[in-house]
N, C-alpha and C positions, 0 to 999 in steps of 0.2 A: 587185387583191390586194396590191400593193406597199404602199399606205398602211395596210392592215390589219395587215401584219406589223410595220411600224414602230411602230404603236400598241401592239401586244402585247409588243414587246421590253422596254420598261422594267418592265412587271409581271413578266415572266419573270426578269429580272435581280434584281429585289427578292426574288422567291420563292427564288431560288438563294442569295442572301445570307442570308436567314432560315434556310434549311436548314443552311448552313455554321455559323451561330451556334449553332443547336440541337444540332449534332453535335459542337461543340467539346468537348474533354475537360474534365471538371470535377473530376477526382480528384487535382488537384495539392494539395489540402488534405483532411484527414480529414473525413468527412461530418459529425461532431460539431462541427467547428470552422468550418463554412461558415455564412454568414448567408443566409437565403432572399432571393430577388430581391424588391425592392420594399419592404424593411423589415428591422427587427431581429428577433431571436428573441423569440417571444411568451411563452415560459416558461423558467424556469431548468432547466438539465439536472441530473440527479442525478450525484454524483461518480463518475467512472470508476474501475475497480479500481486503476489505476496511481496514482491520487491518494491512496490510503490503504493499499495493500498493503505498501509498504516500512515505514511507521511501525508498522503493526499487527504484522507479522512480527518486527521488531526488538524491540518491547515484549514479545511472547509469549516468544521464545526467551531474551532477556536476563533477564527477570523470573524465569522458571522456573529458569534456571541459577543465578541469584543465591540464590533461596530454598533450593534443594537444596544448593548449596555451602555456604552459611552454616549450614544445618541440620546438615550433616555436621561442620562445624567447631565446633558448639555455641556459635554466636553468639547473643547476647541478641536478644529480639524488637525492642528499640529500635534495634539496629544494622541488623537486617533491614529495618525500616521506613525508616530513614535511607537505606539503599542504594536501596530502591525509589523513594523520593521524588526522590533524585538522578537516577535513570534517567528518571523522569517529567518532570523539569523541566530540570535542567542539561544532561544528556546529550541530551535530546530537542531542546532549543534548538540545540545543537551540530550534531546531525544535520539539523535543519531548514535551518540556514544552509548546510551542506554541500550538501544537495539543491538549494537555491536557486542557489548559485553554479554547480554543475554544469549545471543546466538552462539557465542564462544562457549558459554557455560553449558549450552545444550549439546555441545560437541559438533556443531556444524563445521564443515570443511572451511578452511581459512579464506579461500578465494570466494566461495559462495557467500560467506558472512560479510566480507568486504563489499561485494557487489550489491547485496541487499541493503547495506548501510548507505552506500553512495546513492543508489536509486531512490531510496526513501527520502534522503536529504534533498536531492534535486527535485523530486516531486513536490515536497512541501514547500520548497523555496519558490517554485513556479506558481503553485496554487496561491500562496500567500501574496505573491507579487501581483496576481490578478486582482486581489481585493484592494491592494494599495492603489492600483489604476482606477478601480471603481470610486474610491474615496476622493481621488484627485479630480476625476472627470465629472462627477455627479455633484449637484448641489447638496449642501449638508443635510437639509431636511429630507431629501429623497434617498440619501445614501443607505440608511438602514433597510428600506424596502428593496432597493436595487440589489444590495448585498445579499439579502435573504433569498431573493428570487434566484440570483446567480449561484449561491451556495447550494440551494435545493436542487437546482439543475445539475450541477456538478456531482453532487452526491447520488442523484438518481442514475446518471450515466455510469458512474463508477460501480454502483451496486448492480446495474444491469450486466456490465462486463464480468463482474465476479460471479454473478449467478449463472451466466452462460458457461463459464469455466467450470463451475461446480455442478452444472447440469441440474439445477433446481429452478423452481418457478420464479422468474425475475420480479413479477408484480407483487408477490407476497413479500419478498425481501425488500423491494423498494418501499412499499408501504411501511414496513416495520422500521426501516432506517429513517425515513422521512418523519415519522411520528416522533422518534427520539430526538431528531434534530429540531423539530418544532418545540419540543419540551425545553431544550437548551435555549432556544431563542426566547421563549416566553419567560423563562427563569432569568435570563440576562436582562430583559426589559424590565421586569419587576424590581430586580436588584438595583439597576441603574436609577429607576424612578424613586426608589426608597432612599438611595444615597443622595439624590438631588433634593429630596424633601427634608431629610433629617440631618445631613452632614453639612455644616457651614463651610464655605470656601475660605 
């Protein structure tokens, strides 16, 4: 019986090593950032919400505030379009650079930081361009109302998507975010009206 035990022991040791390897923790990296064993990812992942949520939210709130504020100040359509295009390009590039530097300072992997920067830039550019289309297509008097309705709709949809991802109540989050957006709109309206009344052209 002694030889039999000595022959079985190496197989038992190998089995225990395999069990320890299989039970080793694999959650040190997010599931979406891990590469499957034996090869690379077979298909590209769709952008995660954090890759576009910042750019989209910034474009929505800033664009609505600008259109409403300029409308209250009786600014020309050309000035409103100029402001929106500055938001879509110059301010967008500034935010993209800020996001990229912040993510690098947090130690985010270089490719992931670059991907998040690009997707946020593209998201903000697309959303801001939609408000440019609103100003061009809608009469000047109706532009603030239409832009506000469009912005609140976009913000509600974005919040709903984020809530489903986080597995929290979407209606509570939507209400909270819409209230904040309404505060921004009201403040922009009051500021524009004050400027129109007290600042000479």
